[in-house]
C-alpha positions as CSV (number, residue, x, y, z in Angstrom):
1,X,-0.1,0.0,0.1
2,X,1.4,3.4,-1.0
3,X,0.8,6.4,1.5
4,X,-0.1,9.6,-0.2
5,X,1.0,12.9,1.3
6,X,-1.0,16.3,1.1
7,X,-0.3,16.6,-2.6
8,X,-1.4,13.0,-3.6
9,X,2.1,11.9,-4.0
10,X,3.1,8.4,-2.9
11,X,6.2,7.8,-0.6
12,X,9.0,6.5,-2.9
13,X,10.5,4.6,0.1
14,X,7.8,2.0,-0.5
15,X,9.7,0.8,-3.7
16,X,12.6,0.3,-1.5
17,X,10.7,-1.9,0.9
18,X,9.3,-3.9,-1.8
19,X,12.7,-4.6,-3.5
20,X,14.8,-5.1,-0.2
21,X,14.2,-8.8,-0.2
22,X,15.5,-9.2,-3.7
23,X,19.3,-8.9,-3.5
24,X,19.5,-9.5,-7.3
25,X,17.8,-6.3,-8.0
26,X,20.3,-4.2,-6.1
27,X,23.4,-6.3,-7.3
28,X,22.3,-5.6,-11.1
29,X,21.7,-2.0,-10.2
30,X,24.9,-1.5,-8.6
31,X,26.8,-2.8,-11.6
32,X,24.6,-0.4,-13.8
33,X,25.4,2.6,-11.5
34,X,29.2,1.9,-11.7
35,X,29.1,1.9,-15.6
36,X,26.9,5.2,-15.6
37,X,29.1,7.3,-13.7
38,X,26.6,7.9,-11.0
39,X,27.3,9.4,-7.5
40,X,25.5,8.0,-4.4
41,X,23.3,11.1,-4.8
42,X,22.3,10.2,-8.4
43,X,21.6,6.7,-7.2
44,X,19.4,8.0,-4.3
45,X,17.5,10.4,-6.5
46,X,16.8,7.7,-9.1
47,X,15.6,5.1,-6.6
48,X,13.7,7.6,-4.2
49,X,15.8,7.1,-1.1
50,X,14.9,10.3,0.5
51,X,16.6,9.7,3.8
52,X,19.9,8.8,1.9
53,X,19.7,12.1,0.0
54,X,19.2,14.0,3.3
55,X,22.3,12.6,4.9
56,X,24.3,13.1,1.6
57,X,23.3,16.6,1.5
58,X,24.0,17.3,5.1
59,X,27.6,16.1,4.6
60,X,28.1,18.4,1.5
61,X,27.5,16.0,-1.4
62,X,28.1,17.8,-4.8
63,X,24.7,18.4,-6.2
64,X,26.2,19.6,-9.5
65,X,28.0,16.5,-10.6
66,X,26.7,15.0,-13.8
67,X,26.4,11.4,-14.8
68,X,26.8,9.9,-18.4
69,X,23.6,11.3,-19.4
70,X,24.6,14.7,-18.2
71,X,22.0,14.7,-15.5
72,X,22.5,16.2,-12.0
73,X,21.0,14.3,-8.9
74,X,18.1,16.8,-9.0
75,X,17.4,16.2,-12.9
76,X,17.5,12.6,-12.1
77,X,14.8,13.0,-9.5
78,X,12.7,15.0,-11.8
79,X,13.1,12.5,-14.6
80,X,11.9,9.7,-12.4
81,X,9.2,11.9,-10.8
82,X,10.5,11.2,-7.3
83,X,8.4,13.7,-5.5
84,X,10.0,13.3,-1.9
85,X,13.6,13.7,-3.5
86,X,12.5,16.8,-5.5
87,X,11.1,18.2,-2.1
88,X,14.3,17.3,-0.3
89,X,16.4,19.3,-2.7
90,X,14.0,22.3,-2.9
91,X,13.9,22.5,0.9
92,X,17.6,22.2,1.4
93,X,18.8,25.7,2.1
94,X,22.3,25.1,0.8
95,X,21.0,24.1,-2.7
96,X,20.5,27.9,-3.9
97,X,18.8,27.2,-7.2
98,X,17.1,23.9,-6.6
99,X,13.5,25.2,-7.3
100,X,14.6,27.2,-10.5
101,X,16.4,24.0,-11.7
102,X,13.4,21.9,-11.0
103,X,11.3,24.2,-13.0
104,X,13.9,24.0,-15.9
105,X,14.2,20.2,-16.0
106,X,10.4,19.8,-15.7
107,X,9.7,22.2,-18.6
108,X,12.1,20.2,-20.8
109,X,9.9,17.3,-20.0
110,X,6.5,18.8,-20.0
111,X,6.0,17.8,-16.3
112,X,3.5,20.7,-15.3
113,X,2.6,19.1,-12.0
114,X,6.4,19.4,-11.1
115,X,6.7,23.0,-12.5
116,X,3.6,24.1,-10.5
117,X,5.2,22.7,-7.3
118,X,8.4,24.4,-7.8
119,X,6.8,27.6,-8.5
120,X,4.9,27.3,-5.2
121,X,8.2,27.0,-3.5
122,X,9.7,30.1,-5.0
123,X,10.9,28.9,-8.3
124,X,11.8,31.5,-10.9
125,X,10.4,31.1,-14.5
126,X,12.7,33.5,-16.2
127,X,16.4,33.1,-17.2
128,X,18.9,32.7,-14.4
129,X,22.5,32.4,-15.6
130,X,23.6,29.7,-13.1
131,X,20.7,27.5,-14.1
132,X,21.1,27.3,-17.9
133,X,24.5,27.7,-19.6
134,X,22.7,27.7,-23.0
135,X,20.7,30.7,-22.1
136,X,17.3,29.4,-22.5
137,X,14.4,30.1,-20.3
138,X,12.0,27.3,-19.1
139,X,9.3,28.7,-21.5
140,X,11.9,28.2,-24.4
141,X,12.7,24.6,-23.4
142,X,9.0,23.7,-23.2
143,X,8.4,25.3,-26.6
144,X,11.4,23.6,-28.2
145,X,10.2,20.1,-27.0
146,X,6.7,20.8,-28.1
147,X,5.1,21.1,-24.6
148,X,2.5,23.8,-25.4
149,X,0.5,23.2,-22.3
150,X,3.6,23.9,-20.2
151,X,4.2,27.1,-22.3
152,X,0.5,28.2,-21.5
153,X,1.1,27.5,-17.8
154,X,4.2,29.6,-17.6
155,X,2.8,32.4,-19.7
156,X,-0.2,32.6,-17.3
157,X,2.1,32.7,-14.3
158,X,4.2,35.5,-15.8
159,X,1.2,38.0,-16.1
């Protein structure tokens, strides 16, 4: 049974509890992670291990390192829609642009629910130099990738 929070999102750690009894799953994942150039933060984000992410952030894990897909741990969490992990990154005061980056990553994928959540928590929808070296706004990414509903959402929020 998945427990839902106030936003209707399930607790990702349920997946962990379901898979913990199957060591084959984790052995194969470990081999894959080693090949992919993932850090522990990437792995925690991909699998939804919220508590591991909290500990890693507390001890200064680098949130900006990228894996072979050029994804940061936050982008990995957005890609997998790991809501608890996204919240953890956004609420970590040391991660200055987490909500802005969440908007950017979600706009690239058309995840309007994630965009809305990040905006509720202070995300900025215009260009911020530290968040996109290609100098693209979240609206530009959404339009480029054909997510017109996301473009409409962001346009409404800007007015």
